N, C-alpha and C positions, 0 to 999 in steps of 0.2 A: 502493499500500499504506500501510495506516496503523498507525502502530506506538504499543504503550502501556507504559508503565512505570510498574509499583506499587511503591514504595519507592525512598525518596531518600539512600540511604546512601552507603557507598562506591563499590559496585558500581552501583546505580541511577543516582547521577548521572556515573559514568564513561561509561555506555554513552550514555545522553541527551548527555553532551558530544560524545562523540565521532560519534554521528549528527547532531547540530548542525553540527558542525565540516566532515562529511563534504559539505554542502550538498546532498545528496541529496533531503534531504525539506523541505516548506514547515512553517510554523506551525501548520497545522490538519491536518497528517498526524501529527503528534507529540504523545501525550498522557501527561500523567504526575500520580500524585498520590501525596501523602504525608500521616503525620500531622502533620509539622510544616511548615505551610502556608507560615512565614516563609522557610524554605530556598528554596522553589521562586521567590521574588521573583526570583532570578537569573536567570531562565530564561523567564520568564513572554512577554517579548517573541519569543522563539526556537522556543516550544512552547506548547500547549495546557495551562493549568493545570488541572486538574479538580476539583470540589467532593468527589467520591465515588470509589472505587475501582470501583464499579458504573458511574460514568458513562466511565470508561477502558475498563473491559472492552467496554461496549456499543458504545465508537466504533472498535475495534482490531481489526484482522487476526490481529497477534500482539502477545500480551500477555508481557511480562517481569514476573515475579514475584522480587521483589529483598528477600527478608524473609526474618527468623530462622525457625527452625523453629516455635519457640514462637507464632508469630504468622500461619504459613502458613493453617492450618486454619480460623481465622476469616474471614480473608480471602478464601478460595476459597468458605467457606458464604454471605459477602457477596455475592461476584460472580457464583456460578453461574448464577442465572437471568439476568443480562445478556448473558454469552457468547452469542456468536452460534455457531451450530452448527458450522461451519467454522474457526473461531477456534483458532489455534493457541497453548495456553498453555506457556509456557516458564518453569521453575523455574531459578534461579542457586542453588539449596541442592541439594549433590550427597547430601546425608544423607537426605534424603526419598523413597523410593521411589516408583516409579510406581502402585503399589497403593493407596499410601497417599494418595497425590494426586488420585487417582481415585473413591477411596473418600469425599474432603472434598467430590466435587463430585456424588457420587450424589443424586438417581437419576439427574441428568442427565451425570454422570461417565462413565456407560459409554458408549463410543465416543468419549470427547473425546481429541482430538489434544494430546499432553504430549511437550515433548521437556525435558531438562537440559541446561545448558551452565555449564561451568566455565572461565572467564578466568583469565588470568595478570596478574599486576601490570605486566608488560612491554606491556599494552595501551596504555598511557601515550604509549607510542613507536610504536603501532600494528604491534607485533611480539610479541604475544600466539600463544601456541599453544594454542589454544581448545578444549577438549573438548565433545563433544557426544552424546547418546545420545538414541532416540526410543523413544516406546512403540509397539504394534502398529498404531494407527490412523493414525499420520502417514505421509501419502501423499508419493510424489518430489517431485510439485511443492513441497511442503511445507518438504521438506527442502533443495530449491534454494532457495527466498526466504530461510531462516533461515540458510544457508549465506553466500548474497549479503550478507546484514546484517553476520556477522561476521567476514567476509573486509574489513570496514574496519577494523578492530582487529588482524589477522593472519592467521595459518594457521589452519586448523579441522581436526580429526581427529577423525573419527566411532569411538567406541567401544561396546561393549554394554555394559549398566548393570553387569553384575556386573564391569567393569572400571575403571569410573569412578573407585574409590575408588584403586588403585594409579596410575591415569593423573593421578589428581590430584597423588599425592606426584612425580610426573615433571617437571610442567609447573607447576601451580599453587605448591606448595611449594617446588619446586627452586631459585626466586630466594633464598629464605631459606636453604635449604641452600648454595648455592653462596657465599652472600654471607660464612655464616660460616665456612665453609672456609677464603675467602683471606682472612679478616679474621684468622685464626690464621696462617697464612701469612706475611701481611705483617709481623704482631706479631712472629713469629721472626724474620723477615729483618732486622727493624730492631735487634732486638739484636747485629747483627754488622755496622754500617754507620753513617755518619755521614749517608747521604741522609735529606733531610727525609722524614718519614712521607707527607706529602701525594703527594711524588714516588715514593716506593716503591708506593705503593697505583695511581698511575696507570700506572705501567709494568707492574705485574701486569695491572692491567684491559685495558689494551691490546691486550697479548698473549695475554689471555684470549680476547676478542674476536675476535682477526686468527686465533688458532688454531681457533676453530669456523669459521669463515669457511672459513678453506684447507682444512678437513675437508671442509666441504659442497660447496664449488666444486669441489674435486677428487676426491669420493666415498671420503675416506680414512677408515679405522678409528684407533680409539686406538692398536690395539698398531702401525699404520703409523708414525703418529707419532712413537711412543716408539722404534721400532726407527730412522726416519730422523734422531733426535735424540740418541738416547743410544747412541754408537758404543762398541763394546765398550771395555774397559778405561778408558772415558774418564770427564770428570765427571759428566755428565747420569747414566750410566748408576748411578753410587753413590746419587744422589738417587732416581732409581727404583725401586731395590733397595729402599730404605725404605720408600718409598710402598706396594708391592705386598707387603710382609712384614707391615706392622702397620696400613694403613689398611682393607683387607677386613673385618676384625672391627668395625671402627667405622661402616662401612658397612654391616654385615648390622644392629647394633645400632640405627640410625638408623632402618632400614624396619620392624623389628620392634617399636620404641618408635610409631613414628608411625601404624601400620597396628592396633595397639593402642589406639591413642588414637582412630582412626576408627572402630573398632569400637562402641567405648564411646559416641561421638558419635551413631551409626546409632541404638543402642539408646534414648538420651535423645531423639533425633528421633521414633524410633517412639511413646515414650511423649507426648510433647507432640500427636503428631496422633490422638490416640485422644480 
């Protein structure tokens, strides 16, 4: 299988490096292009650096488009004549709909196999919860091939296109949400202790990681963890009462604001694709 990557920003670079590190591919099975050719010098001994996006498209069975919405249309128009009929086109931008992607490939776009993939920053340690959705032309064998690739960076979660937005909040944005929440927790804790800040952070992080692994291993719900730790009349119960009384409003506002921003981003992407 030949893999192509167009765009060598944070996502394109991450994917290529992970594919190289997997040792599943030879140099002549990985193809990459970027407007900034000098960036590609670091991988030219491990992947085939192409002179054009069209060359990547012509050489690949799966092509990852790792671009901003404003750049996608021009690149798709550039490569559409070079794409092989059975090539799977994968966009890493969830804001651009299958309809708009297909229109940019027209008249060749009709019948084109297109997928959208949303990885998480945790792909850096091969623990991404990667979202994927497909248009109606993608076959099961294509899905299996893409899943095999994405499993190199973590788990794969298939969603319908209309749920990719909320799915992104839960996996792609969530590391930022979690980090900001526990940043506040650690800052508040530091006001009541002489324990060094780095130790406070480490204690909270290790406990957070272990709690998640315990829940997954024992198939526990959040409520079950609370019940197990927060004994009636105990210290933990006092803290959980505060969380359940005050945090739901914050959580509601968090999703209202991010989904509102996502809607505006979709609209901008639509304008960029016209």
